[in-house]
C-alpha positions as semicolon CSV with decimal commas, in nm:
position;residue;x (nm);y (nm);z (nm)
1;M;0,000;0,000;0,000
2;L;0,134;0,338;-0,100
3;E;0,147;0,635;0,132
4;Q;-0,132;0,891;0,097
5;S;0,118;1,147;-0,038
6;Y;0,148;0,942;-0,361
7;Y;-0,226;0,974;-0,427
8;L;-0,224;1,344;-0,345
9;K;0,063;1,397;-0,590
10;A;-0,125;1,194;-0,854
11;D;-0,434;1,413;-0,801
12;E;-0,219;1,722;-0,849
13;I;-0,075;1,583;-1,174
14;I;-0,417;1,474;-1,301
15;E;-0,554;1,823;-1,238
16;R;-0,269;1,967;-1,443
17;Y;-0,363;1,761;-1,752
18;G;-0,734;1,707;-1,700
19;K;-0,945;1,400;-1,628
20;Q;-0,948;1,260;-1,979
21;A;-0,810;0,950;-2,149
22;K;-0,577;1,151;-2,373
23;S;-0,393;1,273;-2,061
24;L;-0,276;0,924;-1,962
25;I;0,075;0,938;-2,111
26;P;0,174;1,283;-1,978
27;I;0,033;1,187;-1,637
28;M;0,237;0,866;-1,634
29;Q;0,548;1,056;-1,744
30;D;0,512;1,306;-1,460
31;I;0,451;1,032;-1,203
32;Q;0,756;0,842;-1,322
33;E;0,966;1,158;-1,316
34;E;0,854;1,221;-0,957
35;Y;0,921;0,868;-0,824
36;R;1,170;0,727;-1,082
37;Y;0,918;0,452;-1,158
38;L;0,546;0,400;-1,213
39;P;0,387;0,237;-0,907
40;G;0,123;-0,013;-1,023
41;E;-0,125;0,092;-0,753
42;L;-0,095;0,451;-0,868
43;L;-0,152;0,357;-1,232
44;T;-0,475;0,181;-1,132
45;Y;-0,577;0,490;-0,936
46;V;-0,504;0,719;-1,232
47;A;-0,703;0,495;-1,469
48;E;-1,006;0,514;-1,244
49;K;-0,973;0,893;-1,204
50;I;-0,950;0,962;-1,580
51;G;-1,219;0,712;-1,676
52;I;-1,029;0,434;-1,849
53;T;-0,994;0,068;-1,765
54;K;-0,702;-0,065;-1,568
55;A;-0,626;-0,292;-1,866
56;K;-0,603;0,006;-2,102
57;A;-0,368;0,193;-1,868
58;Y;-0,143;-0,111;-1,829
59;S;-0,141;-0,180;-2,203
60;V;-0,017;0,173;-2,269
61;A;0,240;0,160;-1,986
62;T;0,381;-0,175;-2,102
63;F;0,387;-0,075;-2,469
64;Y;0,638;0,203;-2,410
65;E;0,982;0,087;-2,297
66;N;1,055;0,403;-2,100
67;F;0,793;0,323;-1,834
68;S;0,911;0,106;-1,547
69;F;0,710;-0,067;-1,274
70;E;1,027;-0,128;-1,075
71;P;1,183;0,141;-0,857
72;K;1,506;0,281;-1,001
73;G;1,812;0,419;-0,833
74;K;1,901;0,785;-0,804
75;Y;2,152;0,735;-1,087
76;V;2,013;0,549;-1,387
77;I;2,302;0,427;-1,599
78;K;2,217;0,333;-1,956
79;V;2,484;0,135;-2,137
80;C;2,442;0,139;-2,514
81;D;2,471;-0,196;-2,688
82;G;2,383;-0,081;-3,039
83;T;2,606;-0,197;-3,324
84;A;2,870;0,078;-3,300
85;C;2,894;0,053;-2,920
86;H;2,890;-0,326;-2,920
87;V;3,172;-0,344;-3,177
88;R;3,372;-0,095;-2,970
89;K;3,335;-0,310;-2,657
90;S;3,036;-0,187;-2,459
91;V;2,981;-0,535;-2,309
92;P;3,297;-0,520;-2,091
93;V;3,181;-0,176;-1,968
94;K;2,846;-0,322;-1,859
95;E;3,016;-0,625;-1,702
96;A;3,250;-0,397;-1,503
97;L;2,952;-0,197;-1,376
98;F;2,772;-0,516;-1,274
99;R;3,079;-0,638;-1,083
100;E;3,144;-0,302;-0,915
101;L;2,782;-0,259;-0,810
102;G;2,700;-0,623;-0,732
103;L;2,435;-0,637;-1,004
104;S;2,342;-0,894;-1,268
105;A;2,108;-0,952;-1,559
106;A;1,839;-1,036;-1,301
107;K;1,916;-0,752;-1,055
108;H;1,943;-0,403;-1,204
109;T;1,928;-0,177;-0,896
110;T;2,157;-0,160;-0,595
111;D;2,007;-0,228;-0,252
112;D;2,079;0,129;-0,142
113;M;1,870;0,256;-0,439
114;L;2,164;0,462;-0,561
115;F;2,233;0,294;-0,898
116;T;2,031;0,123;-1,170
117;V;2,208;-0,022;-1,474
118;E;2,014;-0,076;-1,797
119;T;2,117;-0,189;-2,142
120;V;1,968;0,012;-2,428
121;S;1,968;-0,046;-2,803
122;C;2,091;0,298;-2,900
123;L;2,169;0,633;-2,740
124;G;2,211;0,809;-3,073
125;A;2,577;0,891;-3,015
126;C;2,740;0,629;-3,239
127;G;3,039;0,848;-3,319
128;L;3,124;0,857;-2,947
129;A;3,102;0,479;-2,897
130;P;3,101;0,305;-2,666
131;T;2,864;0,539;-2,491
132;M;2,679;0,539;-2,164
133;M;2,444;0,784;-1,996
134;V;2,406;0,865;-1,629
135;N;2,063;1,019;-1,592
136;E;2,072;1,277;-1,875
137;E;2,450;1,313;-1,907
138;V;2,630;1,137;-2,193
139;H;2,967;0,976;-2,124
140;P;3,160;0,897;-2,446
141;A;3,442;0,654;-2,525
142;M;3,376;0,447;-2,214
143;T;3,609;0,178;-2,088
144;P;3,558;-0,050;-1,788
145;E;3,811;0,159;-1,594
146;K;3,635;0,488;-1,678
147;A;3,298;0,341;-1,579
148;I;3,429;0,225;-1,239
149;S;3,596;0,561;-1,182
150;L;3,266;0,736;-1,254
151;I;3,085;0,512;-1,004
152;Q;3,348;0,595;-0,742
153;E;3,304;0,969;-0,808
154;L;2,928;0,940;-0,769
155;R;2,966;0,742;-0,446
156;K;3,200;1,010;-0,312
157;K;2,948;1,277;-0,406
158;E;2,683;1,085;-0,212
159;G;2,917;1,023;0,081
160;T;2,891;0,645;0,047
161;Q;3,256;0,564;-0,022
């Protein structure tokens, strides 16, 4: 069960866009931006408030890859594995991140909710390959060593190292 503050925030967001079916995507985007994921209970609540079925809301949320039902860390790291990045060795970068953070293909977020590592098909920066993003910041020409160094910097910034 979610805290009442989640529902109050959802009401605020719904009011911003209006109680209509066409508002579903911007409402979901704002909720995910607020909480770094889309809580299932909140999606059901939104569906009811804007007059659509729970099934319709979930079909839209699962159709778009950018919506996540799992909580994400403060730093979302996207490692590109598109052709250019893959050829230029993005896999060892991802493997180094997994080792450093104690993550795996089955576990994407650290227990302290600081880091989430995702693999993406393309970041649109092929000339900078291999590329990775931390939140909205692009990091070009990554190596396993550079990736670990970046994690250490972020941990220092957070006071966890």
